[in-house]
C-alpha positions as CSV (number, residue, x, y, z in Angstrom):
1,M,-92.7,-53.2,-140.2
2,F,-91.1,-51.6,-137.3
3,K,-89.9,-47.9,-137.4
4,S,-87.6,-47.0,-135.2
5,K,-88.0,-44.1,-132.8
6,A,-84.7,-42.9,-132.6
7,P,-84.6,-39.9,-134.2
8,E,-87.6,-38.4,-132.4
9,K,-86.1,-39.8,-129.2
10,D,-82.7,-37.8,-129.8
11,Q,-85.2,-34.5,-130.9
12,D,-86.4,-34.7,-127.3
13,V,-83.4,-35.2,-125.4
14,A,-82.2,-31.9,-127.5
15,A,-84.7,-30.2,-126.4
16,N,-84.4,-31.1,-123.0
17,A,-80.9,-30.3,-122.8
18,A,-81.7,-26.3,-124.5
19,E,-84.2,-25.9,-121.7
20,A,-81.5,-27.3,-119.2
21,V,-78.8,-25.3,-120.1
22,E,-81.3,-21.8,-120.9
23,R,-82.7,-22.5,-116.9
24,A,-79.1,-22.8,-115.9
25,L,-77.9,-19.4,-117.5
26,H,-81.1,-17.9,-116.2
27,Q,-80.2,-18.8,-112.6
28,Q,-76.8,-17.8,-113.0
29,H,-78.0,-14.5,-114.2
30,S,-80.6,-13.6,-111.4
31,V,-78.1,-14.9,-108.9
32,V,-75.2,-12.5,-110.1
33,E,-77.0,-9.3,-110.4
34,Q,-78.3,-10.1,-106.4
35,P,-75.6,-8.5,-104.3
36,P,-74.2,-11.0,-101.9
37,P,-75.3,-10.4,-98.3
38,K,-72.7,-8.7,-95.8
39,R,-71.3,-10.6,-93.3
40,E,-70.8,-8.7,-90.1
41,P,-67.8,-9.5,-87.7
42,T,-68.4,-12.0,-85.0
43,T,-66.4,-12.2,-82.4
44,N,-65.4,-15.4,-81.3
45,A,-64.3,-15.9,-77.1
46,A,-62.4,-18.8,-77.7
47,A,-60.6,-17.0,-80.4
48,T,-60.2,-13.8,-78.3
49,R,-58.7,-15.5,-75.3
50,S,-55.7,-15.1,-74.4
51,C,-53.1,-17.6,-72.8
52,I,-49.8,-18.3,-71.0
53,G,-48.8,-21.5,-71.5
54,A,-47.2,-23.6,-68.6
55,G,-43.7,-23.4,-70.1
56,M,-43.9,-19.6,-70.3
57,A,-42.6,-17.7,-67.5
58,I,-43.4,-13.5,-67.1
59,V,-41.9,-11.0,-64.8
60,G,-44.0,-7.7,-65.8
61,N,-47.3,-6.3,-65.7
62,I,-49.8,-8.0,-68.4
63,E,-53.2,-6.5,-69.2
64,C,-55.5,-8.5,-71.5
65,N,-58.8,-6.6,-72.8
66,G,-60.4,-9.5,-73.0
67,P,-60.5,-13.1,-71.3
68,A,-57.4,-14.9,-70.3
69,Q,-55.8,-18.0,-68.9
70,V,-52.9,-18.5,-67.3
71,F,-50.7,-22.1,-66.8
72,G,-47.2,-21.0,-66.7
73,R,-45.3,-18.3,-64.1
74,I,-46.0,-14.6,-63.6
75,K,-44.4,-12.2,-61.7
76,G,-46.1,-8.9,-61.5
77,E,-50.1,-7.3,-61.8
78,L,-52.2,-9.2,-64.4
79,R,-55.4,-7.8,-65.6
80,A,-58.3,-9.5,-67.6
81,S,-61.7,-9.8,-68.4
82,D,-62.3,-13.1,-67.1
83,L,-59.2,-14.9,-65.4
84,L,-58.1,-18.5,-65.0
85,I,-55.4,-19.4,-63.2
86,G,-55.0,-22.9,-64.2
87,D,-53.7,-25.9,-62.0
88,G,-50.1,-25.6,-61.6
89,A,-49.9,-21.6,-62.8
90,Q,-48.1,-19.4,-60.0
91,V,-48.9,-15.6,-60.2
92,E,-47.2,-13.9,-57.6
93,G,-48.9,-10.2,-57.6
94,S,-51.8,-8.0,-57.8
95,V,-54.9,-10.0,-59.8
96,I,-57.5,-7.7,-60.9
97,A,-60.5,-8.9,-63.2
98,Q,-64.3,-9.5,-63.1
99,D,-64.3,-12.9,-62.8
100,V,-61.4,-15.0,-61.2
101,T,-60.9,-18.4,-61.1
102,V,-58.0,-20.0,-59.3
103,C,-57.1,-23.7,-59.7
104,G,-53.3,-23.0,-59.5
105,R,-51.2,-20.5,-57.1
106,V,-51.4,-16.9,-56.1
107,K,-49.8,-15.2,-54.0
108,G,-50.6,-11.2,-53.8
109,T,-53.9,-9.6,-53.9
110,I,-56.6,-10.3,-55.7
111,R,-59.5,-7.5,-56.4
112,A,-62.8,-9.3,-58.5
113,V,-66.3,-9.1,-59.0
114,R,-66.4,-13.0,-58.5
115,V,-63.3,-15.2,-57.2
116,K,-63.8,-18.9,-56.8
117,L,-60.9,-21.2,-55.7
118,Q,-61.4,-24.5,-56.8
119,D,-59.4,-27.5,-57.4
120,G,-57.0,-27.0,-54.7
121,G,-56.2,-23.8,-55.5
122,T,-53.8,-21.9,-53.1
123,V,-54.6,-18.1,-52.7
124,E,-51.8,-16.2,-50.0
125,G,-52.9,-12.7,-49.9
126,D,-56.2,-10.8,-49.5
127,I,-59.3,-10.8,-51.7
128,F,-61.4,-7.7,-52.1
129,H,-64.6,-9.3,-53.8
130,R,-68.8,-9.2,-54.4
131,S,-68.6,-12.9,-54.3
132,L,-66.4,-15.2,-53.2
133,S,-66.5,-18.9,-53.0
134,I,-64.0,-21.4,-51.6
135,D,-64.3,-25.6,-52.7
136,E,-63.4,-28.1,-50.2
137,N,-59.4,-29.0,-51.2
138,S,-58.7,-25.3,-51.6
139,V,-56.4,-23.1,-49.6
140,F,-56.8,-19.7,-48.9
141,E,-54.3,-17.6,-46.3
142,G,-55.2,-14.2,-45.6
143,S,-58.4,-12.0,-45.6
144,S,-61.2,-11.4,-47.4
145,R,-63.4,-8.0,-47.7
146,R,-66.9,-7.9,-49.5
147,V,-67.3,-4.5,-51.6
148,E,-69.1,-2.8,-53.5
149,N,-66.6,-2.1,-56.7
150,P,-63.3,-4.2,-56.1
151,T,-62.1,-3.5,-59.2
152,D,-61.7,0.2,-58.7
153,G,-58.7,0.0,-56.4
154,P,-57.7,0.3,-53.0
155,S,-60.2,2.5,-51.2
156,A,-60.9,4.1,-47.9
157,E,-62.3,0.8,-47.0
158,A,-59.8,-0.8,-47.4
159,K,-58.0,1.6,-45.5
160,G,-59.6,2.3,-42.4
161,P,-61.9,5.1,-41.1
162,P,-61.0,8.3,-42.1
163,Q,-59.0,10.7,-39.6
164,E,-62.1,12.5,-38.9
165,D,-64.3,10.2,-37.8
166,T,-61.4,8.7,-35.6
167,Q,-61.4,12.0,-33.7
168,K,-65.2,12.4,-33.6
169,S,-65.5,8.6,-31.8
170,A,-66.5,7.6,-28.9
171,L,-62.6,6.8,-28.4
172,A,-61.3,10.1,-28.8
173,P,-60.4,10.7,-25.7
174,Y,-58.5,7.5,-25.7
175,L,-56.5,7.8,-28.6
176,R,-53.5,10.5,-29.3
177,R,-52.5,12.1,-32.1
178,V,-49.0,10.8,-32.5
179,E,-46.5,13.5,-33.7
180,P,-43.1,11.9,-35.8
181,A,-40.6,12.0,-33.7
182,A,-37.4,14.9,-34.4
183,A,-34.8,13.6,-36.6
184,T,-31.9,12.4,-34.0
185,E,-28.5,12.0,-35.4
186,W,-27.0,8.4,-34.1
187,S,-23.3,8.1,-32.8
188,E,-21.3,5.7,-32.4
189,S,-21.9,6.0,-28.6
190,A,-25.0,5.5,-28.6
191,V,-25.2,2.4,-30.1
192,E,-22.3,1.0,-28.3
193,P,-22.9,-0.6,-25.0
194,K,-21.6,0.8,-21.9
195,H,-19.3,-1.4,-19.5
């Protein structure tokens, strides 16, 4: 009395499977025809940041085209776009960058658009800057001078007024030009005290 519908179910399952395979092949074929999107190279600031570790000591000039972090010791000129001199770091020499943050110690001249001394940072030397901030626990011994283009190097502003301006000033009558002394030969008799 009861008829089994198993053959009909098997036929439906087979038809559905055939349709699924055909759809998958069609989708795969259409995906292959489309060219993959081009990926533009991306620059990741963290990937391009140079770092001098706490165990490193370098003697010489360093020039970094991007941002840099220093945790070790450097003796020489240091150039970077953005520079972090970390806690425990020591730099002896000139520092030139757009942004400089000092948490360690610098002994030398800093030339940067923005300079920050923070977290107990110490600078012993001159700072040429457009913006300078010094935190409460930081130490600065030297002179600070605000200039428009601090990274351009020594300028007439740092050296003082030109010679012509000094001669035309109101102090000109009181200033006299000092001629270099003629070369003198030293003799032993000039050095020995007379008794």
